[in-house]
N, C-alpha and C positions, 0 to 999 in steps of 0.2 A: 288710750282711747282708740288705739289702732288694733289691726290684726297681730302685730309682731310685739309681744311684750319686752323684746330686746330693743325696741327702738331707742335712739339716742338723740339728744338735743345738742346741736353744734358738733356733732360728730362724737362726743365723749362724754356727755352728761346723760346718765339713764333716766327715761321718763317715768319710770316706776314712781308714784307718789306725786307727779307733777299734775297740774291741771291744765287741760286743753280746751280751747275755744274754737269752734269752728262754724262759720256763718254759712250754712248750706244754700242760703239764697235769700235776697231781702228786696222788696219792692212790692208795688201794687198788684202784680201777679202772683205773689206767693212769699212767705215768710217762715224761716225755720233756724234754730240756732243750737248747736250741740255744745254741753259744758259737762265736761267730765274727766276722770282719770282713765288709764289704760283697762281698768277693770269695770267702772261703772260710770254712766253718764246719763244726763237728764236732757232731754230734748225740749226747748221752750218754743211752742207753737208748731203745727203742721198744715202750713198754709199750701201745701203742695200734694198731689196723689200720692198714695202708699207707693206705687211704682216710681214716681220721680225722686221720692225721698231716698228710697232704697238706692236707687242709680246713683243719687248724689254722695251718698256715703260712701258707696264703692269707689266713686271718682276720687273722693278725699282719702280713700284707704282706710275707711273706718267700719269696724264690725258692729252691724246692728244688733247683736246680741249683748252688746255693752250698754245698750239703752235700757235703763230701769224704770224710768217714769216719763209721762208727756205732762208739761205745765203749760197752762194756756193763759194767755194775757188777756184776750177779750174776745168777743164773739164775731168779729168781722171775718168774712169768707177768706181773705187773703192770709189769715192765720189759722184757720180752722178746716180747711175744705177738706183736708184729709185725715183729720183727727180720729174718727171713729174707725175707719178701716185699718189705719196703721196701728193704733193701740191694740186692736183686736188681732191683728196680723201677729204683733210682737207679743201678745198676752201682757201688756203692762198696764198699770192704772193711769188715770187721767187726773191730776189735780187741777181744781179750779174753784172759782168762789159760787156762791148759791145762785146770784143772779145771772152769772154766764151759764150755770148748769141747767137753770130752768128755761133759758132762751135756745140754748143747742140742743136740748132734750127734744124739745118740739120740732127740731129740725132734723132729729136722727143722727146728730153729728157727735154724739158722745160714746166712747167705747163701754163694754160691759162693766169695767172695772173703774169706779170712780170715788174720789176723795175730795171733800169740800173743805176749803180753807176760809179763814177770816183774812179779809185784805190787810189787815194791819198786824197781823201776828205771825211770828216766827216758827216754823215748823222744820222737822228734822227728816231728812232723806239720806240715811248714811250713804256714804260718808260726808254729806253736805248739810249745811243750815240754809234754809231758804226762808228770805223775808219779803213777802209780796208788799207792794205799797201802791197807794192810788195815784194815778196819773190823770191829768185833764184831757180826755179825748171823748168823742161823741159816740161813744158806746156805752152797754150796760155794766157798770162798775169795772172799768178797764184798771189793769194793775201793771207795773214793771215788777222786776226782781232783782233783790241783791242776794246773791250765792256765795257762801263762804265755805271755804275748805281748809282744814289744817293739814298741812303736808307732812311727810314721814320726817323731815328734818325739824317739825315743830312750828314752822312759819304758817299763819294763818292768811290766805290770799282771799281777796274780795273781788267778784265781778259784778258790776252792776249793769243791767239792761233796761233800757226805756225806748221801745222802737216806735211807739205811736203816742204823741202828745202836741197839744196845740201852744204851749209854754212850759217853760221850766218853772213850776212852782216852788214854793218855800220846802215842802214836804220832798219833792224830787230831789232838789238841791241837797237836802239833808242826807237822803238815802244814798246817793250817788257819789257824794263827795269823798276824795281820797281812796278811791278804789284802784287796784293794782291794774285792772282792765275796765274799759268803759265802752259799752256798746249805745250808741246814741243816734237817736233819729236825724236826719239832715234832708228834709224831703224836697224842698223846692226853693228856686230862685224867685223872688218876688216879682222882678220884672217879666220872667218867663211866663208866671202863671197869669199875671195881668193881662199879657198880651196872646195868650193862648187862646184855642177856640172852644174851651170849656164854658158851661153855661154860667151865667152871673152867680147863680145860687151856689153852684159848685165852687166857683172861685171863693166866694165868701165863707162856705163851709170849711174847705181847706185851709185858707188863710185865718180862720178866727181862733180864738183862744182855746177852743176845744176840737181843733182841726189837727194840723200836722205842722212840724217845727220847720220855720224856713232856715236857709242857710245862715244868715247873719246872726239870727238869735241862738241857733245851735252852736255856732263858733264862738259867739259872746260868751256863752255859758260855760265854756271851757275853763276860762280865766279862774271861775268859782269852783269847778268841779275837780279839776286836776290838782292832785295834792303831792306830797312828798313821796308816796309809794306807788303813784301811777306811772306805768310803764308802757302801756298800750292803749291807743284809742282807736275804736271802730265806727265810722259813720256809716248809717245804714238808711234803708227804706227810702232811697233816691228816687224821686218821679222820673218817668221814662220819657216824659215830654215836656216837663216844667222845671228840669234841673239839667246840669251839666257836670259830669264828674271832674273836668278841668277846673271849672270854678270852685267847686267843693274842696279839692286839693290844694289849689292856690290859698284860699281863705284860710282854711284850718292850719296849714303849714305857716302862714304868716302870722297866726295869732299863738301859735305854740312857740315861734321864735320869740315873738314880742313878749311873752310872759317867761322867756329864759328856759323853755323845756324843749328845745330841738332833740334832746336825748329820747324823747318819747317816739315809739314806732306808730305811725299813722297808717291804717288802712281804710279802705272805703268799699263796702259790701257790693257785690255784684247782684243782679237779678237772675241771670242764666247760668251761673255757676257758682260752686263752693269756693270761698277763700282758703287758703293754706292755713292749717290749724296754727295758733298762737298758743304757746306753751308757757306756763307760768310756774 
């Protein structure tokens, strides 16, 4: 997924055939995640401007030419603000469900090439299989994605992504369980939200079952989501003023240790800069 096709993993393993995950940025001011091989990648959401996404790709050492499609989780601005301009600039199709397309079309936020998917049906975007699934969030038919890829060594890897959800439903649990890598929202600390200057209505919306996942609920969910195959957990969409990176890291590390999975690599997404690519 980088410019150098000879890139290696840990210095001696060739990345050709591997799958990389790069969180370009995550938070209330923008979200974008790149999943792909060195030759072909999918961008999940485009919540930054075209200029900013291209700059973050460059910072991460990633070539925008490998991006073959844009997948949209839901219609909120921090996930779609750059969708039309970026998709048209890269001349790539945008994949989204009908409800999201209808709403974004009215706001002129969809590129010229669009493909509609059913939220419960798997579709192929070679060399990936993409399975969208419904998530509980206050948007028009929001989804998460389960992305599968069979590597050149015959091993199938799965990446589960759920960036905005008020609670972990039974469906979400079923789709995200035992992924090789998990990208999950960990939005706010309940106490920090309660004592913040935000309006009561906004606090209720964020803390509700169709709002955003709080730290404790996100971390407790890991016990049921982490499986034998899981090697990476990335917690994302941290609130800038109602959360603390240190709190999240402490809670998540303690939970992984409690369930005997200190072997899992834990990362926490940043709002202002991309994370280092995780290779599977």
